[in-house]
BAVO-60625 format. One line per 5 residues: their letters; for each residue x, z, y of C-alpha. Coordinates in steps of 0.25 Angstrom, whole numbers. Layout:
% BAVO-60625
A> X,Z,Y  ...
% end
This chain:
% BAVO-60625
XXXXX> -60,-23,75  -67,-10,74  -57,0,80  -51,9,69  -41,17,78
XXXXX> -41,31,76  -41,39,89  -33,52,86  -33,56,100  -43,65,95
XXXXX> -54,69,104  -62,73,92  -52,78,83  -52,93,82  -47,98,69
XXXXX> -37,94,58  -49,89,50  -51,78,61  -37,76,60  -36,74,45
XXXXX> -48,65,46  -40,55,55  -28,56,47  -35,52,34  -43,42,42
XXXXX> -28,34,47  -22,38,34  -31,33,22  -31,19,27  -16,19,28
XXXXX> -15,25,14  -24,13,8  -16,3,15  -4,8,9  -10,9,-5
XXXXX> -13,-6,-5  1,-8,0  6,-2,-11  -5,-9,-22  1,-22,-15
XXXXX> 15,-20,-19  10,-17,-33  2,-30,-33  13,-38,-29  23,-32,-39
XXXXX> 13,-33,-50  10,-49,-47  25,-51,-44  29,-45,-57  21,-55,-65
XXXXX> 31,-66,-60  43,-59,-65  55,-48,-63  62,-59,-53  49,-59,-44
XXXXX> 48,-44,-44  63,-42,-40  61,-53,-30  50,-46,-23  56,-32,-24
XXXXX> 69,-37,-17  61,-44,-7  53,-33,-4  65,-24,-2  70,-33,9
XXXXX> 57,-33,15  57,-18,15  66,-20,28  57,-30,35  45,-19,33
XXXXX> 54,-8,39  55,-16,51  40,-20,51  36,-6,48  43,-1,60
XXXXX> 38,-7,69  24,-4,64  28,11,65  32,8,79  19,1,83
XXXXX> 11,11,76  16,24,83  18,17,96  4,12,95  -3,27,90
XXXXX> 5,32,102  -1,23,113  -15,24,107  -14,39,106  -9,39,121
XXXXX> -22,30,124  -13,18,128  -20,7,120  -13,-3,128  1,1,124
XXXXX> -3,2,111  -8,-12,110  4,-16,117  15,-11,109  6,-15,96
XXXXX> 8,-29,100  23,-27,103  25,-21,90  18,-34,83  29,-43,91
XXXXX> 39,-33,86  32,-37,72  32,-52,75  48,-52,78  52,-44,67
XXXXX> 43,-51,58  49,-65,61  62,-59,62  62,-54,46  55,-67,43
XXXXX> 68,-76,48  76,-65,41  70,-68,28  70,-83,30  84,-84,32
XXXXX> 90,-71,23  80,-70,13  91,-72,1  102,-64,8  93,-52,10
XXXXX> 88,-52,-5  103,-55,-10  106,-41,-2  97,-35,-14  106,-40,-25
XXXXX> 97,-48,-32  98,-59,-43  98,-74,-39  83,-75,-46  78,-63,-39
XXXXX> 84,-69,-26  77,-82,-27  63,-77,-29  66,-65,-18  70,-74,-8
XXXXX> 58,-84,-10  48,-72,-10  56,-65,2  55,-77,11  40,-79,8
XXXXX> 37,-65,12  48,-63,22  48,-74,32  34,-71,35  37,-56,38
XXXXX> 30,-57,51  18,-55,43  24,-42,36  28,-36,51  15,-40,57
XXXXX> 6,-31,46  15,-20,47  14,-20,62  0,-23,63  -4,-12,54
XXXXX> 6,-2,60  -2,-5,74  -15,-4,68  -11,10,63  -5,14,75
XXXXX> -19,12,81  -25,22,70  -31,10,63  -25,11,47  -38,4,42
XXXXX> -35,-10,45  -21,-10,41  -28,-4,27  -38,-14,26  -30,-25,29
XXXXX> -19,-21,19  -30,-20,8  -34,-35,11  -19,-40,12  -17,-33,-2
XXXXX> -28,-39,-9  -25,-53,-3  -10,-51,-7  -14,-47,-22  -23,-59,-22
XXXXX> -12,-69,-17  -1,-63,-26  -10,-66,-39  -14,-79,-34  0,-85,-27
XXXXX> 9,-79,-38  2,-83,-51  -7,-95,-45  -22,-98,-46  -30,-111,-46
XXXXX> -25,-120,-36  -14,-110,-32  -1,-112,-40  7,-100,-45  18,-96,-34
XXXXX> 25,-84,-41  34,-75,-32  30,-85,-19  15,-82,-21  18,-66,-21
XXXXX> 26,-69,-7  15,-78,-1  4,-68,-4  11,-57,1  14,-67,14
XXXXX> -2,-72,14  -7,-57,14  3,-51,25  -1,-64,34  -17,-59,31
XXXXX> -13,-45,34  -8,-49,48  -18,-58,52  -28,-47,48  -21,-35,55
XXXXX> -19,-44,68  -33,-47,68  -37,-33,67  -27,-29,78  -32,-39,87
XXXXX> -46,-34,87  -42,-19,90  -47,-14,103  -34,-7,105  -23,-16,100
XXXXX> -28,-30,102  -17,-40,106  -14,-43,120  -7,-56,124  2,-49,135
XXXXX> 6,-39,124  13,-49,115  25,-50,125  38,-42,121  37,-29,127
XXXXX> 52,-23,126  47,-8,129  37,-8,117  46,-16,109  57,-5,111
XXXXX> 47,6,107  43,-1,95  58,-3,91  62,11,95  51,17,87
XXXXX> 51,8,76  67,6,73  67,21,66  55,17,58  62,4,52
XXXXX> 75,12,51  68,22,42  62,13,33  76,4,32  84,18,29
XXXXX> 74,21,18  74,7,13  89,7,13  91,21,6  80,17,-5
XXXXX> 89,4,-9  100,13,-11  94,25,-19  86,13,-27  100,8,-32
XXXXX> 103,23,-38  89,22,-45  93,8,-50  106,15,-56  97,25,-64
XXXXX> 93,13,-72  80,3,-74  71,14,-80  75,24,-68  72,13,-58
XXXXX> 59,8,-64  54,22,-64  59,24,-50  52,12,-45  39,14,-53
XXXXX> 38,28,-48  40,23,-34  28,14,-35  19,25,-40  25,34,-30
XXXXX> 21,24,-18  7,27,-20  10,41,-14  16,35,-1  2,28,2
XXXXX> -4,42,7  9,45,14  10,32,22  -5,33,25  -4,47,31
XXXXX> 8,44,38  1,32,44  -10,42,51  2,52,54  9,41,62
XXXXX> -4,35,69  -10,49,73  4,56,78  7,43,86  -7,43,92
XXXXX> -6,59,96  7,58,101  3,46,110  -9,55,115  1,65,117
XXXXX> -5,75,107  7,80,100  2,93,94  -9,84,88  1,73,83
XXXXX> 8,85,76  -6,89,70  -8,75,65  6,74,59  4,88,52
XXXXX> -11,85,47  -7,71,41  6,78,34  -2,88,27  -13,78,23
XXXXX> -3,69,18  5,81,10  -8,84,2  -11,71,-2  3,67,-6
XXXXX> 4,80,-13  -8,76,-22  -1,62,-25  12,69,-28  5,78,-38
XXXXX> 0,65,-45  13,59,-45  19,72,-52  9,71,-63  5,57,-64
XXXXX> 18,51,-61  22,48,-75  8,43,-79  9,33,-67  21,28,-72
XXXXX> 15,24,-85  8,13,-78  20,6,-74  30,7,-87  30,11,-102
XXXXX> 44,16,-102  44,31,-105  56,34,-98  52,26,-85  39,34,-85
XXXXX> 46,47,-87  55,42,-74  42,39,-66  36,52,-70  48,60,-66
XXXXX> 49,52,-52  34,54,-48  35,69,-52  45,71,-42  40,60,-32
XXXXX> 26,70,-33  35,82,-29  39,75,-16  26,70,-12  22,81,-1
XXXXX> 36,78,4  33,63,5  20,66,12  27,73,24  38,64,25
XXXXX> 28,52,26  17,58,35  28,65,45  35,52,46  23,45,51
XXXXX> 21,57,60  35,55,66  33,41,67  20,43,74  27,52,84
XXXXX> 38,42,88  48,47,80  53,37,70  68,40,71  67,54,65
XXXXX> 60,49,52  72,37,51  83,47,52  77,57,42  75,45,32
XXXXX> 88,40,33  93,54,30  83,57,19  86,42,13  102,43,13
XXXXX> 106,57,14  95,62,4  88,52,-5  98,42,-8  109,53,-10
XXXXX> 101,62,-19  97,50,-27  111,47,-31  114,62,-33  101,66,-40
XXXXX> 99,53,-47  112,47,-50  123,59,-49  115,69,-56  108,60,-65
XXXXX> 93,64,-63  89,51,-62  76,45,-58  72,60,-55  84,62,-46
XXXXX> 81,50,-38  66,53,-35  70,69,-32  81,63,-22  69,55,-15
XXXXX> 60,67,-15  71,76,-9  73,64,2  57,64,4  57,80,6
XXXXX> 69,81,14  63,71,25  49,77,24  55,91,27  63,86,39
XXXXX> 52,79,45  43,92,43  53,99,51  55,90,61  39,90,63
XXXXX> 38,105,63  50,106,73  41,96,82  52,85,82  44,73,76
XXXXX> 39,67,89  47,58,98  39,58,109  39,48,121  33,48,136
XXXXX> 18,47,135  16,34,139  8,31,152  -7,29,152  -13,16,152
XXXXX> -19,17,166  -19,2,167  -16,-2,152  -30,-3,149  -37,-15,141
XXXXX> -46,-18,152  -36,-20,164  -32,-33,169  -22,-41,164  -12,-39,176
XXXXX> -15,-23,175  -11,-25,160  1,-32,163  6,-22,172  2,-11,163
XXXX> 10,-17,150  23,-18,160  21,-3,162  24,1,148
% end
């Protein structure tokens, strides 16, 4: 594999122009990857919608449960990303390689565990969503097909995170594009049938998703194993309690943050449903339009995590701060432009989804409010990535819990329901939560309380790829 790792220790970085170039090199592939992931969701929804409302609901409730799985897998990925960036920044490639394989061991274990849970508890989990019997039948079938082999979901999340931690954002982007194309083609072929392939309906939708994930996992394993830095070693597959504990300690708060966010969404979604069908439809459509703004935020947040992680690993704390600051400024500028587009073009975009004038007006109102708060969203997303790169996953988790429950959910009820502001009140509440968390992160960053520093790892005096097997064995036991 041609090496794509970005060396950010920076023998040649002397100006902010150089730093901005490195940020962009890392962020743009992540933005493109997120774009294709978003398009994939639209394609899946479009094809399944042709089957009927029951199938759409079945896929929707299944994805709501799978979001919990995703939170676990993404947490392992965050931990792996940060630790690998730290070790590579400290010029400790063998430790990066070791912890990358330990994160894959963890991914496999959790993938197998969630697969077993799906096998035995698919129906009970879906019943918790309060769905009707016809939706439950279709949902259970879809859930088992995509959920039992969830090891491939887990591997894709973690393998991509490992490559990003090493500064390679291009490979996950390329593979994401390929598997999205594969998924779209298989969706059409397996759902509706063609030539000798029978029409499979919702089973075809599930199988296309699984096939795409299998292909993605195999491709990511292939590219990772060809890397000069992170290629697999047989002795690194053995369970290592120290590394597994480090990954768990760093990843658990990241998982907690996503689970807290998901639980809060379920509650305030209930308040939005209470506003009526038109309001809920407008809320969903506005969310589908707004999600494109998140692509930029996630892309630059990825760059912030990598760069901050590597600089902290190298002991360059001032440089880590510079990268966090520059990435935030760049994202703030980009998402402010996008915010203006949402503000002025939101209602126009809503007309592509519905002809109902009341729904269109509500979409326009929601996106105007979203546009105003886009700069705060930019700061929130990138600084969260920077905090995680600085090994500080606990503070964002606590802040998300407070913001989601004490600010967002409470204000959605007060503004949207009690004061009768309707959907406008809901989106103002969401914006206030985003602004509150962004301001708190900025204050914490300015106070210098955003890093969770550890004792610097010892140099790899013996830990070199060309050492003997006996020396390497001794080295592995030393950390």
